[in-house]
C-alpha positions in Angstrom: 0.0 0.0 0.0 1.2 3.4 -0.8 2.8 5.2 2.2 1.8 8.7 3.0 3.8 11.0 5.2 1.4 12.0 7.9 2.0 14.8 10.3 1.9 12.9 13.5 1.4 14.6 16.8 3.5 13.5 19.7 3.5 15.1 23.1 5.4 14.1 26.1 6.3 16.6 28.7 9.8 15.2 28.9 10.5 15.9 25.2 12.7 18.8 24.0 9.6 20.6 22.7 8.2 21.0 26.2 11.4 22.4 27.4 10.9 25.1 24.9 7.1 25.3 24.9 5.0 23.8 27.6 1.7 24.5 25.9 -0.7 21.6 25.5 -4.2 20.8 24.3 -6.6 18.7 26.3 -9.5 16.8 24.7 -12.4 15.9 27.0 -14.9 13.1 26.4 -18.1 13.7 28.5 -20.0 10.8 26.9 -20.4 7.3 28.2 -18.7 5.8 25.2 -15.0 5.3 24.3 -14.2 7.5 21.4 -11.7 7.0 18.6 -12.2 9.7 16.0 -10.7 12.7 14.3 -10.8 16.1 16.0 -10.6 19.2 13.9 -8.7 22.3 15.0 -8.3 25.4 12.8 -4.7 25.2 11.6 -4.1 28.9 12.3 -5.2 28.4 15.9 -3.1 25.3 16.3 0.0 27.0 14.7 -0.4 30.1 16.9 -1.0 28.1 20.1 2.2 26.0 19.7 4.2 28.8 18.1 5.2 26.6 15.2 8.1 27.8 13.2 7.6 25.3 10.3 5.5 22.4 9.2 7.8 19.7 10.5 6.5 18.5 13.8 5.0 15.5 15.6 2.4 15.2 18.3 2.6 12.9 21.3 0.2 12.2 24.2 1.2 12.1 27.9 2.5 8.5 27.4 4.8 9.8 24.6 2.7 7.9 22.0 2.8 9.6 18.6 -0.6 10.6 17.2 -1.3 10.6 13.5 -2.7 13.7 11.9 -3.6 15.2 8.6 -3.5 18.8 7.3 -6.9 19.4 5.8 -6.8 21.9 2.9 -10.5 21.7 1.7 -9.3 22.3 -1.8 -7.2 25.4 -1.0 -3.4 25.8 -1.3 -2.7 26.0 2.4 -3.9 24.0 5.4 -7.3 25.1 6.8 -7.6 22.6 9.7 -5.5 20.0 11.4 -7.2 16.6 11.9 -5.8 14.6 14.8 -6.7 10.9 15.5 -7.7 10.7 19.1 -8.7 7.9 21.4 -10.4 8.9 24.7 -11.9 6.7 27.3 -15.5 7.4 28.6 -15.9 10.3 30.9 -12.2 11.0 30.5 -9.7 13.2 28.8 -6.3 13.1 27.0 -3.6 15.7 26.6 -1.1 16.2 23.8 1.6 18.6 22.6 4.1 19.0 19.8 7.8 18.7 19.2 10.1 19.4 16.3 10.7 15.8 15.3 10.0 14.4 11.9 6.7 12.5 11.9 6.3 8.8 11.2 5.0 7.8 7.8 1.7 5.9 7.9 -0.4 4.1 5.3 -3.3 6.0 3.9 -6.6 4.8 5.3 -8.9 6.8 3.0 -9.0 7.3 -0.8 -11.3 8.8 -3.4 -11.0 9.1 -7.2 -12.7 9.6 -10.5 -12.9 6.3 -12.4 -13.0 7.1 -16.2 -12.3 3.5 -17.1 -15.6 2.4 -15.6 -18.2 4.7 -17.2 -17.4 7.8 -15.1 -17.8 6.2 -11.7 -16.6 8.2 -8.7 -15.4 5.8 -5.9 -14.2 6.3 -2.4 -13.3 4.2 0.6 -11.7 3.9 4.0 -10.2 1.0 5.9 -13.6 -0.7 6.5 -16.1 0.4 3.7 -16.2 1.5 0.1 -18.8 3.4 -1.9 -19.4 4.8 -5.4 -21.5 7.3 -7.3 -22.5 6.8 -11.0 -21.4 9.1 -13.7 -22.6 10.5 -17.1 -21.4 7.5 -19.2 -23.8 5.2 -17.4 -26.9 7.2 -18.2 -29.4 5.5 -20.5 -27.6 2.2 -20.5 -29.0 -1.1 -19.4 -26.7 -0.8 -16.3 -28.0 2.6 -15.3 -28.7 3.1 -11.6 -29.3 6.1 -9.4 -28.1 6.4 -5.8 -24.9 5.7 -3.9 -23.5 2.2 -4.2 -21.9 0.2 -1.4 -19.0 -2.2 -1.8 -19.0 -4.9 0.9 -15.3 -5.1 1.6 -13.9 -7.3 4.4 -10.3 -6.1 4.4 -8.5 -3.1 5.9 -6.7 -2.7 2.6 -7.7 0.0 0.2 -9.3 -2.0 -2.7 -10.7 0.6 -5.2 -7.8 0.6 -7.6 -7.3 -3.2 -7.3 -10.9 -4.1 -7.9 -11.3 -1.7 -10.9 -8.1 -3.1 -12.4 -9.3 -6.7 -12.3 -13.0 -5.8 -13.0 -13.9 -8.9 -11.1 -15.4 -7.3 -8.0 -18.8 -9.0 -8.1 -17.1 -12.2 -6.8 -15.4 -12.4 -3.4 -11.7 -13.3 -3.7 -10.9 -12.7 -0.1 -11.4 -9.0 0.4 -15.1 -8.7 -0.2 -17.2 -7.9 -3.2 -19.9 -5.6 -4.8 -23.2 -7.4 -4.4 -25.3 -4.5 -3.2 -28.1 -3.5 -5.6 -29.0 0.1 -6.1 -31.2 0.1 -9.2 -33.8 2.9 -9.4 -33.4 3.9 -5.7 -31.2 6.2 -3.7 -29.1 3.3 -2.6 -27.1 4.0 0.6 -28.3 7.4 1.7 -28.3 9.5 -1.4 -30.6 12.5 -1.8 -32.7 13.9 -4.6 -35.6 16.4 -5.2 -39.1 15.4 -4.1 -41.4 17.4 -6.3 -45.2 17.1 -6.0 -44.7 14.1 -3.7 -42.7 12.3 -6.3 -39.0 11.2 -6.3 -37.3 13.0 -9.1 -33.9 11.6 -10.2 -31.7 14.2 -11.9 -28.9 13.4 -14.3 -25.6 12.0 -12.8 -22.8 14.2 -11.7 -20.9 16.2 -14.4 -17.9 17.5 -12.5 -16.0 16.6 -9.4 -13.4 18.1 -7.1 -11.2 16.2 -4.7 -10.7 18.5 -1.8 -8.6 16.2 0.4 -7.4 12.7 -0.1 -6.2 11.0 3.0 -4.5 9.6 4.9 -7.2 10.0 7.5 -10.0 11.8 5.7 -11.0 12.1 2.0 -13.4 14.8 0.9 -14.8 15.5 -2.5 -17.5 17.4 -4.3 -19.9 16.2 -7.0 -21.4 18.9 -9.1 -24.5 18.4 -11.2 -25.6 20.5 -14.2 -28.7 22.7 -13.9 -31.9 21.0 -14.7 -35.5 22.0 -15.2 -37.6 19.8 -12.9 -41.3 20.3 -13.3 -40.9 24.0 -13.9 -38.2 24.5 -11.3 -34.7 25.3 -12.3 -32.4 23.3 -9.9 -28.7 22.8 -9.5 -27.3 20.3 -7.0 -23.9 19.9 -5.3 -22.9 17.2 -2.9 -19.8 17.3 -0.7 -18.9 13.9 0.9 -16.2 13.2 3.4 -15.2 9.8 4.9 -13.0 9.4 7.9 -10.8 6.4 8.7 -12.6 3.8 10.8 -16.1 5.2 10.1 -19.0 3.3 8.6 -20.8 6.5 7.8 -20.1 9.3 5.4 -20.7 13.0 6.2 -22.7 14.5 3.3 -23.5 18.1 2.6 -26.4 18.4 0.1 -26.8 21.8 -1.5 -29.6 22.7 -3.9 -30.1 26.0 -5.6 -33.6 26.7 -6.9 -34.0 29.7 -9.3 -37.7 29.8 -8.8 -38.1 29.2 -5.1 -36.3 29.9 -1.8 -36.4 26.2 -0.8 -36.9 22.8 -2.4 -38.5 19.6 -1.0 -36.0 16.7 -1.1 -35.7 13.1 0.2 -32.9 11.1 1.6 -33.3 7.4 1.1 -32.0 3.9 1.4 -32.9 1.0 -0.8 -35.5 -1.5 0.5 -35.6 -5.2 -0.3 -38.6 -7.4 -0.9 -39.6 -8.9 2.5 -42.7 -9.0 4.7 -41.2 -7.7 7.9 -38.0 -5.6 7.3 -35.7 -5.1 10.3 -35.6 -1.3 10.7 -34.9 1.2 13.4 -37.1 4.2 12.6 -36.4 6.8 15.3 -37.7 10.1 13.9 -37.2 11.8 17.3 -33.4 11.2 17.1 -33.1 11.4 13.4 -32.1 7.8 12.9 -33.0 5.3 10.2 -31.2 1.9 10.3 -32.0 -1.1 8.1 -30.7 -4.6 8.3 -31.2 -6.2 5.0 -32.3 -9.8 4.5 -29.5 -12.4 4.1 -28.3 -13.2 0.6 -26.6 -16.5 1.2 -24.2 -15.8 4.0 -24.0 -12.1 3.2 -25.9 -9.3 5.0 -25.6 -5.5 4.6 -26.8 -2.9 7.1 -27.5 0.6 5.9 -28.3 3.8 7.8 -29.1 7.5 7.6 -28.8 10.0 10.4 -30.4 13.5 10.0 -29.3 15.4 13.1 -31.5 18.3 14.2 -33.6 18.1 11.0 -37.4 18.0 10.8 -38.5 15.3 8.4 -41.3 12.9 7.5 -40.7 9.2 7.2 -42.2 7.7 4.0 -42.3 3.9 3.4 -42.4 3.2 -0.4 -42.2 -0.1 -2.2 -38.6 0.2 -3.2 -37.0 2.4 -0.6 -37.4 4.1 2.8 -37.5 7.9 2.4 -36.9 10.8 4.8 -38.6 13.9 3.3 -37.5 17.4 4.3 -36.9 20.8 2.8 -33.6 22.5 1.9 -33.2 26.2 1.7 -31.0 27.8 -1.1 -28.5 29.2 1.3 -28.4 26.3 3.8 -27.1 22.9 2.8 -28.5 19.8 4.4 -25.8 18.1 6.4 -26.4 14.4 7.3 -24.7 11.1 7.7 -25.2 7.9 5.7 -23.3 4.6 5.2 -23.3 0.8 5.5 -21.7 -2.2 7.1 -21.0 -5.8 5.9 -21.6 -8.7 8.3 -18.6 -10.6 7.0 -16.2 -7.7 7.7 -16.0 -8.9 11.3 -17.0 -5.7 13.1 -20.9 -5.7 12.9 -22.6 -9.0 12.5 -26.2 -8.5 13.7 -29.0 -6.0 13.6 -28.5 -5.4 17.3 -24.9 -4.5 16.7 -25.8 -2.2 13.8 -28.4 -0.4 15.9 -25.9 0.0 18.7 -23.3 1.4 16.3 -25.7 3.9 14.7 -27.2 5.0 18.1 -23.7 5.5 19.5 -22.7 7.5 16.4 -25.6 9.8 16.9 -25.0 10.2 20.6 -21.4 11.1 19.8 -22.6 13.8 17.5 -24.8 15.2 20.3 -21.9 15.1 22.7 -18.8 16.2 20.7 -15.4 16.0 22.2 -14.3 19.4 23.6 -10.9 21.0 23.3 -9.1 23.1 25.9 -5.9 25.1 25.2 -3.5 25.1 28.1 -0.6 27.6 28.4 
């Protein structure tokens, strides 16, 4: 796997850096769950706090363990934020600082790219899940589908390049496979206009921008051309980010309506043919989780989280829909993703519900940061 030099954060009070600069940052976890996630700090704030003279540094915690980090640019020429991989016990805190040592190189855990060799796909992944969006070349073909696809990988390796190179990803050769069916649905948590109580699928994306590409977070934008939808001139942009270790993407859905200040839309997940689907439909907490019926020994769990958003749940024959309204100047930010039972992390509906509930609780109780002089 390609190695990427990651700015690692290492802080130990006995290091040379603390002899020169005793400043630290403390991250507090007020929740009842152990947390392993990325914290984001504005890079200018981080740089000023630690009085950094250049971009060569490491970060260590109080046990002198080096912490991996990424400079997030968001498509700009210079760092906008620093993303630090943190582990904090329940009801606890951890402290770190910096020194001037060269950081350790780590393997990338996230990846995203345009795939021209496969009909304009755009694919992205982390160490536990992979997804794709369909492009222009697929439109009108017998293979055409609509929403986000999920690749049921069961390896911590990045597989996108490998699977596209062989083209044989519908069979499991040890790292998983693509068996998820999107069809004429929103797949794994995609969104689309909902005009006159009807799902309206617009054309596939026309442009893309990769804003950051690992090693700990990949972020990209999909841009759709303006379309006239039932008399309304609409243009959509989707910004998607996926962190290492996360089953769920963060999605920002922006829609500009030239004829109205807001637009009705739906977020959805594909539904399979079964009499009693296993779903967690918690409108109060903005959670929809679905445990699909088994296909042989394979099961996929899908989920959508709409935090602090008023919506209406709609159960249609082919998909579960969450209907809401998006204003022109305020993108809808939500989370969506999936899990594969054979990946070894989540093997039952109970475990999937627990994961999604904990994810939502963590959103409600974010880690807090304290700057110490």
